[in-house]
C-alpha positions in Angstrom: 117.7 98.9 79.7 117.0 99.4 83.1 117.2 102.6 84.9 119.5 101.1 87.2 121.4 99.5 84.5 121.9 102.8 82.5 123.1 104.9 85.9 125.5 102.2 85.7 126.5 103.1 82.4 126.7 106.4 82.9 128.8 106.0 86.2 131.3 103.9 84.5 131.1 106.8 81.5 132.1 109.3 84.4 135.3 106.9 85.5 136.5 107.1 81.7 136.5 110.3 81.8 138.1 110.8 84.8 141.0 108.9 84.0 141.3 110.7 80.3 141.2 113.8 82.0 143.9 112.5 85.5 141.0 113.8 87.8 140.8 112.5 90.9 138.6 109.1 91.0 137.8 109.4 94.7 135.4 112.1 94.2 133.0 109.7 92.1 129.9 108.2 94.0 129.5 105.0 94.5 126.4 105.3 92.3 124.2 107.6 90.7 120.7 108.0 89.3 118.7 108.8 86.2 115.4 110.4 86.2 112.6 110.4 83.6 113.1 114.0 82.3 109.7 116.3 83.1 109.2 117.2 79.2 109.4 113.6 77.5 110.5 115.3 74.2 114.1 116.0 76.1 114.9 112.4 75.9 113.9 109.3 77.7 116.4 109.9 80.7 118.0 112.4 82.6 121.2 113.0 84.7 122.8 115.7 87.0 125.9 114.0 87.7 127.9 116.4 86.1 126.4 119.3 87.9 127.2 116.9 91.4 131.1 116.3 90.4 131.6 120.0 88.9 132.9 121.7 92.2 134.2 118.8 93.4 136.9 118.6 90.4 136.8 121.9 89.7 135.8 122.0 85.9 133.0 123.9 84.8 130.0 122.3 84.8 128.9 122.5 80.8 132.7 121.3 80.3 132.3 118.2 82.1 129.2 117.3 80.3 130.5 117.3 77.4 133.4 114.9 78.2 130.2 112.8 80.2 128.4 113.1 76.7 130.9 112.3 74.4 131.9 109.3 76.4 128.3 108.0 76.9 127.4 108.5 73.3 129.6 105.2 72.8 127.9 103.0 74.9 126.1 100.2 73.7 122.4 101.2 73.9 123.0 104.7 73.9 121.4 106.4 70.9 122.2 110.1 71.6 123.1 112.3 74.5 122.0 116.2 74.3 123.7 118.7 77.1 120.8 121.1 78.2 121.2 124.0 80.6 124.5 124.6 82.5 125.2 120.8 82.5 122.2 118.2 82.3 122.5 115.4 80.2 119.8 114.3 78.5 119.8 110.4 77.0 117.9 108.7 74.4 118.5 104.9 74.6 118.1 103.1 71.1 115.0 100.9 70.5 116.9 97.8 71.3 118.4 99.0 74.6 114.6 100.4 75.7 112.6 97.4 74.5 114.7 95.1 76.6 112.7 96.3 79.4 110.2 93.9 78.3 112.1 91.1 78.7 113.9 92.0 82.3 110.1 92.4 83.9 108.6 89.0 82.7 111.9 87.1 83.8 112.0 88.9 86.9 107.8 88.7 87.5 106.7 89.3 91.0 110.2 90.5 92.2 110.3 93.4 89.3 109.6 97.0 91.5 111.8 95.3 94.9 114.6 96.7 96.0 117.1 97.1 99.1 116.9 100.8 99.2 115.7 100.3 103.2 117.2 97.1 103.6 118.8 97.2 107.3 115.8 99.0 108.8 113.7 97.7 111.5 110.4 99.0 111.9 107.2 98.5 114.2 104.0 99.6 111.7 101.2 100.1 114.6 98.0 100.9 112.6 94.2 100.7 113.3 94.2 100.0 117.3 91.0 100.4 118.1 89.4 99.3 121.4 87.3 96.6 121.3 84.0 98.5 121.9 82.1 98.2 118.3 83.0 97.7 114.8 85.7 99.3 113.0 84.6 102.7 111.8 85.6 104.2 108.3 88.5 105.9 110.0 90.0 102.9 111.1 89.2 101.3 108.1 91.3 103.8 106.3 94.0 102.9 108.0 93.9 99.4 107.5 93.6 100.3 103.9 96.7 102.8 103.8 98.6 100.4 107.0 98.4 97.4 104.8 99.5 99.0 101.7 102.5 100.8 103.4 103.6 97.6 105.1 103.9 95.6 102.1 105.9 98.6 100.4 108.4 98.6 103.4 109.1 95.2 102.9 109.0 95.7 99.3 112.2 98.2 99.5 113.8 95.7 102.0 113.0 96.9 105.4 112.1 94.6 108.4 108.7 94.9 109.4 106.6 94.1 111.8 102.7 95.0 112.2 101.0 95.6 115.5 97.4 96.3 116.7 97.2 97.6 120.4 94.1 97.2 122.1 92.9 97.4 125.5 90.6 95.5 127.3 89.8 97.6 130.9 89.5 101.5 131.5 86.6 103.7 131.2 85.5 102.6 127.7 85.3 99.2 128.0 83.3 99.8 131.2 80.7 101.9 129.3 80.9 98.7 126.6 80.1 96.3 129.6 77.0 98.8 130.8 75.9 98.8 127.8 75.5 94.9 127.1 74.1 94.7 130.7 71.7 96.9 130.1 70.3 95.6 126.5 70.9 92.0 128.0 68.1 93.3 130.8 65.7 95.4 127.9 67.0 98.6 129.1 67.7 101.6 127.0 71.8 102.2 126.7 73.6 104.1 129.6 73.6 108.0 128.7 77.4 107.8 127.9 77.0 104.0 126.7 77.3 102.3 123.2 74.2 102.2 120.8 73.4 100.3 117.8 72.1 96.3 116.6 75.6 94.8 117.5 75.5 95.4 121.4 71.9 93.4 121.3 73.6 90.8 119.4 77.1 90.6 121.4 74.8 90.5 124.5 72.7 87.8 123.3 75.8 85.8 122.6 76.9 86.3 125.9 73.7 85.0 127.6 74.3 82.1 125.1 77.5 81.1 126.4 76.8 81.7 129.9 73.4 81.2 130.8 74.3 81.8 134.4 74.9 85.5 133.9 70.9 86.1 133.8 70.9 85.1 138.0 73.9 87.3 138.8 74.0 90.6 140.5 74.8 93.4 138.4 78.3 93.7 139.1 79.1 90.2 138.6 77.2 89.8 135.6 78.7 93.3 134.2 82.2 91.3 134.8 81.0 88.3 132.5 79.8 90.7 130.2 83.0 92.5 130.2 85.4 89.5 129.4 82.9 87.6 127.1 81.9 90.9 125.2 85.4 92.0 124.8 86.2 88.7 123.6 83.7 88.5 121.1 84.3 92.1 119.9 88.1 91.7 119.1 87.2 87.9 117.4 84.7 90.1 115.0 87.3 93.3 114.4 90.1 90.3 113.7 87.5 88.3 111.5 86.4 91.5 109.2 90.0 93.3 109.1 90.8 89.4 107.8 88.2 89.4 105.2 89.5 93.2 104.3 93.3 91.4 103.6 94.7 92.8 106.7 96.2 90.3 108.9 98.8 91.5 112.0 101.9 90.2 113.3 100.9 91.0 116.6 97.9 91.8 118.4 99.1 93.8 121.9 97.2 94.0 124.6 97.9 97.4 127.0 96.9 95.5 130.0 99.8 93.2 129.5 102.1 96.2 129.9 100.5 96.6 133.4 100.7 92.6 134.2 104.6 92.4 133.6 105.5 95.8 135.6 106.6 97.6 132.1 105.4 100.7 133.3 107.0 100.9 136.6 110.2 99.9 134.1 109.5 103.1 132.1 109.4 105.2 134.9 113.2 103.8 135.8 114.4 104.6 132.6 112.5 108.1 132.5 113.9 108.5 136.3 117.1 107.4 135.3 117.7 109.9 132.1 116.4 112.8 134.9 113.3 114.0 133.3 110.7 113.0 135.9 109.6 115.1 139.0 107.1 115.0 142.0 104.4 117.2 142.5 101.2 117.7 144.3 101.5 114.0 144.9 101.8 113.1 141.1 104.6 111.9 139.1 105.2 114.0 136.1 107.5 113.6 133.0 109.2 117.3 132.3 108.2 117.3 128.3 108.4 121.0 127.9 112.0 120.0 127.7 111.7 118.9 124.3 109.2 121.2 122.8 105.7 119.6 124.5 103.1 122.8 125.3 103.0 121.6 129.2 104.4 118.6 131.6 102.5 115.3 131.2 101.4 113.3 134.6 102.3 109.4 134.4 101.3 108.4 137.7 98.6 110.3 139.5 98.3 111.2 143.3 95.9 108.3 144.0 98.8 106.5 142.2 96.7 105.7 139.1 98.7 105.0 135.8 97.6 107.7 133.4 97.0 106.8 129.5 100.4 108.3 128.5 102.2 106.2 130.9 101.0 103.2 129.2 102.3 104.8 126.2 105.7 105.6 127.2 105.6 101.8 128.4 104.8 100.6 124.9 107.1 102.7 123.1 109.9 101.5 125.3 108.5 98.1 124.9 108.8 98.5 121.2 112.5 99.7 121.2 113.2 97.1 123.5 112.0 94.6 121.1 114.9 95.9 118.8 112.5 98.3 116.7 114.8 101.0 115.3 111.7 103.2 114.3 108.4 103.1 115.4 105.9 104.1 113.4 102.2 105.1 114.5 99.4 105.6 112.2 96.7 107.6 114.2 93.6 109.8 113.2 92.9 113.6 112.6 91.6 113.9 116.4 94.9 112.8 117.7 97.2 115.4 116.1 97.9 117.0 119.4 99.9 113.9 120.2 102.7 114.0 118.3 104.1 116.9 120.4 103.7 115.2 123.7 105.1 111.6 121.8 108.3 113.3 120.4 108.8 114.6 123.3 108.7 111.4 125.1 111.0 109.8 122.9 113.5 112.3 123.7 113.2 111.6 127.4 114.1 108.1 127.1 117.2 109.1 125.4 116.0 108.6 121.3 116.4 111.0 118.4 112.4 111.9 118.0 113.1 112.5 114.4 114.6 108.9 113.8 113.4 106.6 116.4 109.1 108.1 116.2 107.3 108.7 113.1 103.5 109.7 113.4 101.2 109.8 110.3 98.0 111.6 110.7 95.0 110.3 108.5 92.1 112.8 107.8 88.3 111.7 107.7 86.4 109.7 105.5 82.9 110.3 104.1 80.9 107.9 102.5 78.4 109.4 100.1 74.9 107.7 98.8 73.3 110.0 96.3 75.5 112.7 97.2 74.9 113.1 100.5 77.1 111.6 103.2 75.8 108.8 105.1 75.8 109.4 108.8 74.0 106.2 110.3 75.4 102.1 110.1 72.2 99.5 110.1 74.0 97.7 112.5 76.2 100.1 114.7 74.1 102.9 114.7 76.2 105.8 115.3 79.1 105.6 112.9 79.6 103.4 109.2 82.0 100.7 109.5 84.3 98.6 107.7 81.3 96.1 106.9 79.2 99.2 105.6 82.2 100.0 102.9 82.6 96.6 101.6 79.2 96.2 101.1 78.6 98.6 99.3 81.3 98.7 96.8 83.4 95.9 97.5 87.0 94.8 99.1 89.2 95.7 96.2 87.2 98.9 95.8 87.3 100.0 99.2 91.7 99.2 99.5 92.2 101.4 96.4 89.7 104.2 97.3 91.3 104.5 100.7 95.2 104.0 99.8 94.3 106.2 96.3 94.8 109.4 98.3 97.3 111.2 100.7 96.6 110.5 103.9 96.8 114.1 105.3 93.6 114.7 102.8 89.9 114.2 103.9 88.5 111.9 101.0 84.9 111.5 100.2 83.8 108.1 98.6 80.7 108.2 96.2 79.4 104.8 95.8 78.0 105.0 92.8 80.9 105.9 91.3 83.1 103.0 92.7 80.9 100.1 91.8 80.6 101.9 87.9 81.9 99.5 85.4 83.5 102.5 83.5 86.7 104.0 82.8 86.3 106.9 85.1 86.0 104.5 88.0 89.8 104.5 88.9 90.0 100.6 90.4 87.9 99.5 87.3 90.4 101.7 85.2 93.2 99.8 86.6 91.9 96.4 86.7 90.4 96.2 83.2 93.9 96.4 82.4 95.1 93.5 84.1 92.2 91.7 82.8 93.1 93.1 79.0 96.4 92.2 79.6 95.5 88.5 80.9 93.1 88.3 78.0 95.5 89.2 75.2 98.3 86.9 76.6 95.3 84.0 76.2 94.2 84.8 73.0 97.6 84.9 71.6 97.8 81.3 73.3 94.8 80.1 71.3 96.4 81.5 67.9 99.9 80.2 68.0 101.1 83.1 69.7 103.7 83.0 72.1 106.2 85.2 73.3 109.1 82.1 72.7 112.6 81.9 74.0 114.6 85.2 75.4 117.5 84.9 73.0 114.7 85.3 70.0 113.2 87.9 71.4 113.2 91.3 69.3 113.6 94.4 71.4 114.2 96.6 68.7 111.1 96.1 67.1 109.6 97.7 69.5 110.3 101.7 68.0 106.5 102.4 67.6 106.2 106.0 69.7 103.4 104.1 71.9 105.5 101.2 72.4 108.3 103.6 73.7 106.2 105.6 75.9 104.7 102.2 77.6 108.2 101.3 77.9 109.0 104.3 80.4 106.0 104.0 82.0 106.9 100.4 83.2 110.5 101.8 84.2 109.2 104.2 86.4 108.1 101.2 88.8 110.9 100.4 91.0 111.6 104.1 91.8 107.8 104.7 92.6 107.6 101.6 95.0 110.6 103.3 96.4 109.8 106.7 96.7 106.1 105.6 98.1 107.8 103.5 100.7 110.5 106.0 102.0 107.6 109.0 101.9 105.1 106.5 103.5 102.7 107.9 100.7 100.9 104.6 99.0 99.1 106.6 96.8 101.8 106.9 94.9 101.4 103.3 93.4 97.8 103.8 93.2 98.0 107.1 90.8 101.4 106.0 88.6 99.2 102.5 87.8 96.0 104.9 86.5 98.5 107.3 84.7 101.1 106.0 83.2 100.8 102.7 83.1 97.2 102.0 82.6 97.0 105.1 80.2 99.8 104.6 78.3 98.7 100.6 78.0 95.2 101.7 76.4 96.9 104.0 73.6 99.8 101.2 72.9 96.5 99.0 72.3 94.6 101.4 70.4 98.1 101.7 68.3 99.6 98.6 68.0 98.4 95.4 67.2 99.5 92.4 69.1 97.9 89.7 67.4 97.7 89.2 64.0 94.6 89.2 61.9 92.8 86.6 60.5 95.4 84.3 58.3 97.9 87.2 58.7 101.5 85.4 59.5 102.8 85.7 63.1 105.6 88.0 62.9 108.8 88.6 65.3 106.7 92.3 65.9 104.0 89.8 67.0 106.2 88.4 69.7 108.1 91.6 70.6 104.4 92.9 71.4 103.6 89.8 73.4 106.3 90.0 75.6 105.6 94.0 76.3 101.8 93.4 76.9 102.9 90.7 79.7 105.6 93.1 80.9 102.7 95.4 81.8 100.4 92.4 83.2 103.3 91.9 85.4 103.5 95.7 86.7 100.1 95.9 87.0 99.8 92.6 89.3 102.5 94.0 91.1 101.6 97.1 91.4 98.2 96.1 92.3 99.6 93.7 95.4 101.4 96.3 97.3 97.7 98.1 97.3 96.0 95.0 98.5 94.1 94.9 95.5 93.0 91.7 93.6 94.6 91.7 89.3 91.7 89.7 88.1 92.3 87.9 84.9 89.0 88.5 83.5 86.2 90.9 84.2 
């Protein structure tokens, strides 16, 4: 019995009690939930339905809980119901009802854990968004891993998600990048405010190979070629490295398009229509202080130039005009001050900042070698890059390590730990279960042990405490996925896989033999345990997929 099925049973019991007592059934909710009690000794599931309904119908909670417990105790699959405290219901399932979950998981396959919790939500999820002036650094890599995992979680819970990478191929950063390429081509040191590292020389060489005429041009004309060609080469490399990391975006959005299509003027007109613009000292200002910002913001300077914030306004409006009800933006730790002005801007457009705009801030990442932070990239010169991280510990370990921690916490990634083939390496610990469950299934097939037809499955045989523990862990997966999506916390999935599923499976494997020994006859218990083994494989694979990590069949 799944948690959702049990919740339906609890609600049906409530309907019966209300009918028996002549209570107003309009007070009953359309659905309810059951949860795992914090203390496993209290039962398999707990419900607070009696507490929720007590005031609505004027019946003391414990009295209502007693009536619910009596009715629920007669339901098929329910072994016992106990009342705790003021009216909590602690429910125990019989072995057959609990064990049926293994069949449900195997038959549901890749869909197990998915739901329609966020159905109807149209979300634009923007992450990484580094300008093409250098390789993706380790801070951006964190958002690549977390953002991609979050997009998978949101889609798994029914949301309509569009992932987006925002970049600019103009502006002061790109000018410094072009000057740096020109200097490298001329054999000169990088400008004082320019970019260093071997990648600059590599790109400069490639531009000259593509456009040999650049050598004979004056500096202004040459710099323009280095800008156009260099940006294209750098962005191609960024997209390629992210693709190799398992991250693809639905949309790559260029800030220049906002200017070319007149969208900054459109945003300005919309804000003026809302009554939040004013002119001062020849500049156009947005009165963001009306909505909690610490100061008003300039959109257009006195010389007619647009500010970066004006482009931010136009880009936000563009997303909303494309039909996205919620705009989610992932930013680095140095952008914390950005939240106030963006929330105020959303309000200036007439939106609800708490509903329509969500800004997530990620903290710093350190890559440790021999216990000390690595500071310099061999190629980029000043930062640690995506390639540095992947070269050090691999794609799977990189993605898992970056998604395993709450984004608002700084993390240290110890190269020695994350390359170790031992249980203290978290990704190895989880992937080992994926491989072990696959290995058990292979070995079972070799000795003629197969799960058999679902109708012949004997779930009541899964009555060992370690089997029950593992079943409880597997049952939590849909709720973990939904919570991780709603709270924007992919790390919940990683910790669940480690602490609940992997840990429970190891204890099950050590105490409950799946394969027959020697010439031992294959029994229904062996088959039942194989169903449970395969269900575990399904949950591990589904969870790792949500993190963008592989579930190997062999290690």
